[in-house]
N, C-alpha and C positions, 0 to 999 in steps of 0.2 A: 535621337531613337527612343520611343518611349518603350519601356520593359514589358515584355511579352503578357503579363498579366499586375495592374497595378493593384488587384484585389490583395494578392500575393505580400507587395510592399507595404499595405493598408494594414494586413494580420501579421507583419514583421513589426512594423510601430507601436503595436497593439502590445504585443508580447515584450518588447523590450521596453515598456515602462513599467514592466511588474505587470500586467495583467493577463490574464487569461484569454483569449481572445474567443470568439464565436466559432461555432462548427462553418457555418453558415453567413455569409457576409452578402447585404443586399446593395446594389450601386446605383440604388434610387433616390436620393436626394430627401430622405423620409428618418426621422429620429426611431432610432430603435434601440432597444434595450437587449441585454445578455447579462450571463453568468460570469462576473470578473473573477470570481474566487474558483471557477469549473465547478462551483459546485449544484444541485437539483434546485431548481424554485426560488435563485435568487437570479436578481435579475438589477444590481447595484451599479452594472457596465454601463455606459450609454455609446452609443455613435451614430455618426450623421456621415454620408457617404456619396458625392456626388459622382456618378460616372461619366457623365458628358464632357465634351473638351479636354481640356486638360484635369485627369482627377485629382479630388480635393475631396478633404473633411477635417470631422475631430470626433476626439473618442476622448470619454473621463469615465470617473468612478465617484457615485454620488456619496459614499460609504467613506473617501477619504477627501473627496475636493479635489482630487485629478479632473484637469482638462488639458488636452494639449489639441494643437491643428496641426496637419499633415498636407503635404502635396507631393502627386508625385514625382517621380525623378525623370525627367525624360532628356536629359542630357544637351538641353542647349537653357540657354536663357528664355522667358515668356518675352513674348510680342507686346506691345503697347496695349493690343487688342485684348490677348490673353491675359495681361495684368489687370486689365478693366474688369473681366469676367471673374477673373478668381476671387479681388477684391471685394464681390461682388457677393460670390457666391459664400467667402468666408464671412461676411455680414450677415447674412440670409440665417448663416448654420450660428449665428454669436444668439442671433435674437430666438431662434425659434430653441435652440437651449437654455438661455436664461427666462425666455417664458416657460418652459417644463419644469425647469429649477425652480422658478418662484411659485407654481402650480404645487408641485410635490411639496419642498418646505410647508407652503400656507397650507398644506392637508394635515402634516406634521403636526404643526401648531394646531391647525385645530382639535387634530383628532388626541392630544397631549393637552389640551384642555378641556375637553370632554369627558375623558380618563379622571382625571384631576378633580373634576367635581363629582364625577359618580363613588369618587374613591373615597375610603374615610378615615381619619386619625388614627396613624397606625397607632396602635398599643403595645405595651411589652410582650403579649402571645404575640405579638408576628415570628413566623416560625424561624425568620433569618434573622431577626435581631436577638431575638432568646438565643438560638443556638452559637452566635456573637458574641453574646452576653453583654449589650448593649442596648442604653435607653430611648426611647422614641423621643424624636424631637418636632416643632410644628411645622417643621417645612416636610416630613414624610406623611404620605399616606399610604393606604392598603388595598388593594381589589383584588376577588379571583378574578383568577386565570380565563376563564368564559366568561365572565362578564367583559374583561378587558376584547377577548377575542372577538366580541359580539361589537363591540365598538368600532375597532379595525377593520373587522372583515377576513381577517387571520390570526394566526395563531402565533404568539411570540414565540421565534427559538432561539438558541444560544449554540452555535457550529453546528447549526443541522438541527438540532434535537428541541423539539416544544417546551415550554417553562410548564409547571406545574405548581399546583397549592395555591396559597396566597402569597401574592405578589406585593413586595415593598415596592410604592414608586419614590421615585426621587425624580424633582423638577433639573433640567438640564438649561441653564440662561446663558447665551450669549450676549454679550452685555447687561441691559436689565430686560432682556426680551424673553420671555419662558421658546426653546427651539423644542426642545424633546423631552422623553421620559426618558432615566434607568430604568428598566423593571427588574428588579429580583426575586428568585423564586426562594426557598428554602436551603437549597441546596449550590446556593450562593451563584447558579448560571444568570447570568445576565445579560441584558438585549434591550438596544436601543431602538425607537419608533421608527420605522422604515419612513425614507426621503427627510428623517431628522438632522441638522449641523452637531456632529458632540466635539467637531474641531474645535480649539479657543472657547469652549465650553465648562460650565463648573457647576457644583451643586452646592451652597450654603449651608449650613447646621444652622443657621441664624441669618435676621435682616443684616445686610453690611453697613456700616456708615455709609453717609454723604460723602463725609468731608474726612480728611486727613486726621492722625491722632495717633499718640503714644502708647494705645495698647498693641501688644502682637498679632497678628495675622498668620495663623498656620496654614502653609495648606500640606496637604496628605496627597497619597493616590486614589484609594476607594472608598466608600461611603462608611463602612465600618472601623475603619483605621482611622477614617475623620471625626467618627463617633468618640474612639475611646483618647483620641487626642482633647478633645474640647472638655469630655469627663473628666480628665486627668486636672488642667487648670482652668477651667471657662475661657481661654482665651477665643478669639474671632477665630472661625475655623471650614474649611472650603475644600472641598474634595475636588483635584483634576482630571479624576477619574481614568486616565491611563498613566503609565509611565511616560509615555511620549509626548504626551499633555502639560506635562507639570512644566516644559520652561516656554511652553508659550503662555500657559497660566502667571508666573513667577514675572514676567513682564507685561501682561493685561495688569496685577494686581500693583507693580511698580508704577506705571502710569497714572492708575488710580488715586495710588496713596504712595506719593514719592516720598516721604519721611517715616512712613509708617514702620516699625521694624518686620521682616518678612522670615518666619521657618518654615523651611522644606524638610518636612518628614521622610525620611528615605526607607523604601522597601530594602531588604537585604536580596543579592541574587541566590538563588536557590542554587545554585552549583558550585558557587564560590563562601558565600556568604558574604560578601564583599555590600556596601552599599550601590544601588544604582547608581552609574554614570549620570543618567538621566535628571535627579534627583541634585547630585554633586553640580552638574553642569547648572542646573537654573537655581540653586543657591548662588555659586560664585557670578552668574550674569548678572543678579539684581543686587548683590551687595549683602545677601540675607546670610542665615546662619543655617547651619546643615545638623538635623539631629537622626540621630543612628539609634534605633532600639537596641538596647545592651543586654544581651540574654547571660553573659558571664558565658565562663566555659564551657558547662554543658549544652549550650542549645541545641534543642533535637532539630533531626536535618529538616522539617516543614515548618520550623516556625522562623516568619521571616518579617514581619511589617508590627506596629503599634498594637492591634489588635490583638495578635497574637501573644506581644509582650506583657497584654492588661490580663486573656484570661490564665497565662501561667506564673505570672508575677505578680500579679496587679499593679491599680491605678498609679499606687507610688512610684511603683520602677518606671511607667511610662512618662511620668511628670520629673524623674529626677535624668532621663534621656533626654529628654526636653531642655529641662533646663544648664544640661550639660551643652546642647547645641553649641559648635565651634563655626565661627565667622570665617568663610570664605572670601579674601580679597579680589575684586575684579581686577581683568587684567588690564593691559593700557589699550587692547582693540577694544574691550568691552567697553571701556569708559567710554569710548568714544562712539557707543552706540551699536559693535559688531555683538555677537553674542557665542562666541566659541573661547577656551581658555587656550592659555599658552601648555605646548606640549613637551610640560616639564615634567623628567623622571622620577624628579623626588616627590612630586606633588601626590596628595592622598590621591587624588582622582584616576589616578591608573593604578591600580592594585598588581599584585605579580599575578602575570598566569598561569591558572590551573590544568590542570590534567582533560584534556577532551573526554566525552564518555565511551566506552567503548563497547564492542557490538555484544549482545547477553552471552554470555558464559555457556558450552557446548562439554558435556564428557565426552572422554576418549573411550573408544567402543571394545565393549566386551569381549572378546573371542567365543565364549561361549555362550553366545545368543544364537550361534550357528548351526545349523544340521552337524552332527560328528563329522562327517569326512567334508566337511570344508574348511574346518578349523585351521587345518595342520597347510593345506593348500593358500588359504589366505592369508597366512601369518608368512610363511615362506613366501610368494610372491610381493607381498608389501614389505618386507625385509630388505628384499634382493633390490626393490625398486625403486625402495624409501617413499612411498606414498603411504597414504592414511589407508589402514585397511576398511577403515569404514566405505570407500569407493568401492572397493571389491566383494566387500560384505551385503549392499544393498543391490549393485547389477548383479551377484551372481544368485541373489533370493527371486529378481527378478526373472532371472532367467532358466531359474529350477520353478517356476511357479508358472512359466510360459509350458514349458513340457507336460507339467504335469495339467494345466488349465481346465477343462469340463469333462475330464475325465470321470473326477468322481467331484462330491461337495463337503461341507463340512455344515451342520446343525449345529449350532450354541445353547439353541434351548432342548428340555430335554422331552418335550411335546410337539411345540408348535416348528411351521416348516419353515420360519426362518434362514435363508441355503446361503452360503461365502464358497466360492469358489475359488481356486488358487494363483488368479492371475494378479498380479500388481506393477505400479508402476513406478521407478525409481529414475533422481536425477542426482546428480552430485553436482556440487557448486564451488566452486574454486578458482583461483588463478591458475595462470596457465603453466606456472609452477608449481602447481600440485601432483600434477601428473593425470589428471584426472583419464586421459587416453590409454596409456598403460595399463592401467587400474582396471579398466573396460575390456582392453583385449584378454588380460587374463583373466577376468571374470567368464569373458565369452568364449572361451577357449574350450571346454567340454561343452560347452554348448552346440557352436559351430561346428566342433566332428560329427556330432547326429546331424548335421544338416550335410555335412561332407555324403557321407551314407547313404544317407535317404536319396542325395544326385546320382552319386556310382550306383544302386538300387534302380533308380529313375532309370537312366538310360539303358539297363541292364533288359527291364522291363521293357522298357517301349521298342527296342529292338528286336523283342521276341515277339512282343503286339504288331510289329510292322512285318515281319516274316506272316505272323499268321493271316494279317493284314491283307496282305500279296496271294496265301494261298487262298483266301476266302475270294480274292476277286477274279481267280483266275478259274476257280470251281463256278463261279456266276456267269463267269463271261462262257467257258465251255457249255454250261445247260443254254445259254441265251443263244449260241450257235446252233443246238438241236433244235431249240422250239422256233427259228427263223428256216431252218431248213423243213421241219416237219408242216409250218403252215403255209410254205409253199408248195407243198405236195397238197394237201389240203385245209383248207382255210378254217374248215371247221373243227382242226383238230384242239383238243383242251391245251391251255397254255398252263406249264407245272414248272416253277422254277425253285420248288424248293421252301421250307421256312428256315433255311439260314439267315441268320442274321450276323451283321457285321462285328468281331469282337471290341468289346468298349476297351477304349483308350484307358490307359494305364493314368491314375490322379497321382500331378508330382506331389510329395509331401514336405510343404515348406513349415520351416521353423522360424523364418524370422527374412523379414524385410526391411528398407530402409527408404525409400520416399517411392512410395507407392501412387499412382490416383487415388480418387475414389473409385472409381467402376472397377480397376485393376484391383483394388482392397476388397471392393463386395466379392470378387470371383476367388479370390486368396480364401479368404474369411467362408464363402458357399463350400471349399474343397477341403479347408480346414476347420472346421467351426469348434473344434475341443481347444486350441490356441494358438499365436500367433504373436510373434515379439517387433517389433518397430523398434530397431536398434540407430540411434542417431550420435555420433562423436559430439556434435553441438546441439543441445533442443532448440536453442532460440531460432534457427533456421524455419524447424517444423513449427515452432511457435508464433513466427511473424508468419509460415503462410499458412495456418488455422484462423490468424486474423484477418487473412481477407475473405471478401463477403464472394468471391468466385468461385472458392471453396466449402463454401458454408455445409455439403452435404457430407464432404470429408470430414469435415469438423464433427458433425453430427453422429458419424459413424465411429470416429474414438471416442464421444461420450456415452455413446451407447455400449460399446464393445469393453468399458471399463469395471462394469459391476461381474458381467458372466452371464448375467438372469434376463439383457432383454435383447431384442431382438432387432429388424431394420430391415426396411423395403425399400427401392430404388426402382427407377425404370427408365430405359434409353431406349433413342430411336435404334442404335447400332447391337446393345444386347441385349434389350430386351427387358424382360424384369428379374429383378436381382432380388429374391428373398431369403434371409436370414434368420430364422425361428429365433435362437439364442445364440451367441458367440460370444471370446473371449478374447481380450485384445489387451496386450503386455506393452509397456513402453519404458526405454532405458536409456539413458545418455548425460553429458555434461556442459555445464553452464558454467558462464565467468558472470560474477557479482553483478556490475554494472547491467550487463542486457537483462536479466533477472528480473533483481530493482525495477528498470523501467517496464517491463513485463507485466511486472505484479502491481504497480501503480494504475497502467493503464485497463486490467480487470475488475477494478475495484467497483466502477459502477459502467453501466451500459451494457450494450449487447454481448459484450466480453465478459461480464460477471454472470458466465453460465454453471462455473465449476468445474472449469477445466485445469485450471489450477491446482484447485483444492485434492484434484484426484490422482496428485503426485505426495501418495503417503511417503514414501521413504523416501523423504527428500534430507538432505546431508548434505553440510556446509562444516566439516571439521578447519581444524585450524592446521596452519602450514607445517609438513612435518621438517624438524631440523634435516639436511641433508649431508649426509655422509656416503662415501664411496664404499660401496658394498659388490662382490665382486665371485658370487660362488655360484656353484652346480645347482640348478633348480632340485628340489625334494622329489624324489623319484615315486619312492612311493605313496605320496600327497598326491601325486598328478593321476598314478592308476587307480586312487580311493575315489577321486573327484569325476573321475571318469566313469567307473561304476557304477557312482552313482547316480549318472544323469543319463545311464543306459536303465537303471534299473526305474526311475522315472519315466520313460519314457514307457518301457513295455511292463510295468505291473498288472495284475488283474485285478480293476476295478469290483468288480463283479462280488470276486472273495473279499475283498479287505470291505465292501461296504455293503449297505442295504438299502434296499427300496420300498416305497409306502405305496403303489399303485396309483397314487395319482399322478397322470399325465405321463409323459414320457421323458422325463428329468433323468441326469444320469445318477445312480448307487450314492452314497451320503453315508457317513461318518457321526457318530455322536460323540459326546464326553462321554471319560467315565466319571463315576459318583464324586471322586475325590474331586478332578478337575472342574466339574459341573458347580461342585461348590465355590471354588476359587472365583471360578469364573462369573457367577452371581451376588458374590460378594464384591467384585470390583464392578462390575456392570451396575450394579446399584448407585455404590459411590461417583462412579463417575457422572451417572447421567442426575444425579441429581447437583451436584457442584456444577456442571455443564447449564443447567436451566437456572442455578443462581446467577451465575456469572453474568448469562444472556439477556436475566431482567434486569439486570442491575445497569445493563450497557458499558459497563467497563471493557469492552473487546469489543475491535472491529467485526463488521458481520464476516469476511470473507475468513479473516481467522476464525472464528464459531464455525465456519461450515467445515473448515479443516479438519477441525480439533471432532465434529460435528460425525465425522469417517472413521475415526479410530475403533467403533464395536467391533464395525464389520473388520476393521484388519485385523486384529486379534484373531480373529475366525480364518482370513486366506494366511496368515502366519501362523497360526498353528495347525493348518492343512498341509503344507508346505514341509514344516519340520515332522509332522506326523508321516506321512509318507516317504522323508528323508530318513527316519532314525528310526522306524516301526514299519516295515512293511510286510509285517503279517499280523499286524495291530489291527483288532476291528473295532478301538474305540482309542479315542484321544486321552492320551495320559497324562498324571500331575505334573510328571517336567516337562512333558512339551506345554502343556496350556502355561506354566509358569515362565518359559520361556518367550513364549507369545507376549505373554504381559510385559516383560521384563525391556521386551523392543518397543512398548509403548513411552517406559520411563526414559528410556533414550533417544528414542525419537523427536518427541514433547521440546526439550531443550532446541534442539534445530530445526524445528518449524519455528521457532520464536525467534531463532535467529534469523531466517530469512522475512519473516513478516516485519521487525523488526527494521530492517535493513531498506524495506520498499516503503516502512509507512516515515522513517526517518533517513531520507536520503541523504540530510545533509550530514549526518555522523561520516560516512566517507566522504561526503567531498570537503569537508571539513579538515579530514586527513590529510586530500592532496594540494587543498589549498595552503596549509602550513607550511606543506614541503616545501612549498614551491616560494611561499614566504620565507622560509630559513634558507633558501639557494639564493635570495635575491631576484628575484622572477616580476615579483609585482610592483604595479608603478606607483611611485609615492603615495601619490592617492588616486580612490577609484570606488567607481561604483560596481553593483554584483553584474549588472547586465553586459556590463563592459568585459569582463573576465570570462561571460558563459562565449562569450563572440570569439575570444581567441581558438575555439574549439581544442583547449588542451583535454587530453585524456581524462575521461570521470568526471569533469566542468565544462560540459556543454548545455546540460539541461539547468533552464536561467532558474527554474524554480529552486531547483535544488543548490545553487551556489547561494541562490538569495538568504535562503536559510542555513545556509554551512555559514556566510558572512556573521549572521546575526548570533549564529552559536558561539563563531570565534569573537564576536565583541564579547556577549557574556561571559566568557571563562576570560577575555582578560586579554586574548590576542590582539585584537584590533578596538581602534576606537572610531569613534564618528565625529567628522570634521566637521560635515554640516546634515541633521535630522533630516530625515525620510518624514517631515511631517510638512505644516504650512508655512512656505515662504513667500515671498513678490507678491504679497497681495493676495493670498488663499490659494494658488498652484504648488499643491505638495509634490516630493519627487523622491526617488528613492535615493537613503542615506549615502554620503560621501564618506569612504572609510580609507585608515591609514593604517599601518602597527603602528602599535601600544609600543612608548618609548619602554614601558618596561619590559620588552619584550626582546628589546634589539640587545646583542650583545655587545 
């Protein structure tokens, strides 16, 4: 029997190879392109799938040279006819792929030659050469990026960002043939031409001799490093252009020059300061010497290669380091043609493992940031249950803000009508043992007391309404009976049933809900426009629900309700039109780190990148609280005070507290006192100037910038909550209140950085989990990343995250590569094969 969906089999095979499969796969026998790295506008991946008969096809990636055939699992052997048909399809696929690859490489070679001819001789004024402090050579040219883009028909990019300014042009050769170009802008961003083969390629700082000889040949990683090495000693010098290409390049040069001394210049790993294992293995595999840049005891953290050494210590230091290069003998396997070193724990190839990087640090929560009547309550609850006060603090602020809602606003400028309201979204991030749920229950206790009281009042009002409605019905019936009797006697009698109307039903006051439909939430908001809170013990289920296209209306309601300044209107056959002129929606709940990271990564692009995540402004991820048993009575006075606080926030008179400007029908508002205004203005100007500088430099991802960009409004929301709570008789926001609100921003910023760091670098958490299993002896002796992700272990199911985690463990010395994931078996690459480092074993 064939699997129900061979396309999903094919998709799984693409993903298992380490590529990101396309969203839509067509089984029409045509060669198609897709973004193999998941980035928009990338089409390095390709696939061809035949859906007729026994489904089969192939896929690959031009960037890495990956090519892989595939056939659906039909649960039995193929018949002779099916086997013949399958072989014919495979052969047709191979021919089409090779034709396309040849066309693409020919186009890249043609474009390379055109750019090389259009480029001018590189000069010492070239921005990149000048920044690196190296001199031009005859094998380098330069060209303006606009001219290069005009030739290519697209803008060359590095990791999605366009190159800028005057580009350095380095020709990349495979053998003696020009294959592609490496383009480098002034900031060191690099891009190879689309379609060109870079694997097995090199850039030479001079013409290479045709014959063997005694003069050493140096192989470095990058262009600037190669130039520094050549300027130091004048030796023949080539660049492998990536650390993963060093071993292949050393092998190629050894085959070309059997007796020439080969020197491999190692970069230092940024994380550990140890030489790159690729360089070590390259030197060992060809019987060469390993040169390591010697910065002395005071090496700066960002100094890692020979160009850094030249700029910091001069070319003499480069020459000394190369002269002191150590010979690495080939192992018995390598002498026989294999390319791996023996796993000798005493070998310098296996440096001692280094501690893994941790999540960004976050501060402890300062309880005095809370409204005064919340301080003792949150302190008492957190101390008794042993959860971090951060959790109860943000949930309490969300609940209190929802009670205030749109009853009153705050204007953060002296004259302008920029208005914020008190509703906020809070998220508590932590593992199950962090006790997020008890913290949330404690925070919601005084809030939900208001709902209980409102429900009791509504039942009473409903009972009274039912009695009045029944009396109304009886009176109507009596009048109708009299009219019927009168009409029976005289049909011309005037009909008068009176003008009494049915009493309006009382509207239920809703403070919170958990899982409403879009239609029900619209009705609840129409009846409670001042504020409504959605509380979820686990926010991940809500976010998953909002990702479903069938819930687009519900997602729209959430997005619009966050600010308190927007309206919404939708129509349905059953309920008719629901119009919400303006409404305020608050959200509070908890989430575990794993689901959070997956959601954040999925929200970085596409339709989900609509700012929903960034609306969780009160998002906290504190370190776990050390547990100790505490058994004492709750603080009665603190509970009484917090109950009174919520009742006061629910019943205060916004007209007495605020003012109006006569424009529209918005609620009253408060402004800042002159002292508070001065503090806010100073902070706001500095904040916005810094934001624009950071965004212009592109040092921060778009989602992170969007999150921090909402902080000015958050200051207003927090200040309004604190003002209503601490100064119910005040008509202006005090200096103390605005300073509290600004201090919240200082506290929240590191928490946001931790959240986005975990999402942008999921390998950090995955590496910890993988290392723990390695220490328990649960990993195979050798493995690939995809083999680990298929085990379904907690936190290690995401293929890409596990792939990056393995790489991180390799860079920090916990894993070694038994087989590199580069070119092997005639050009077909694969994922690296890893094993535990001998130096990491007890």
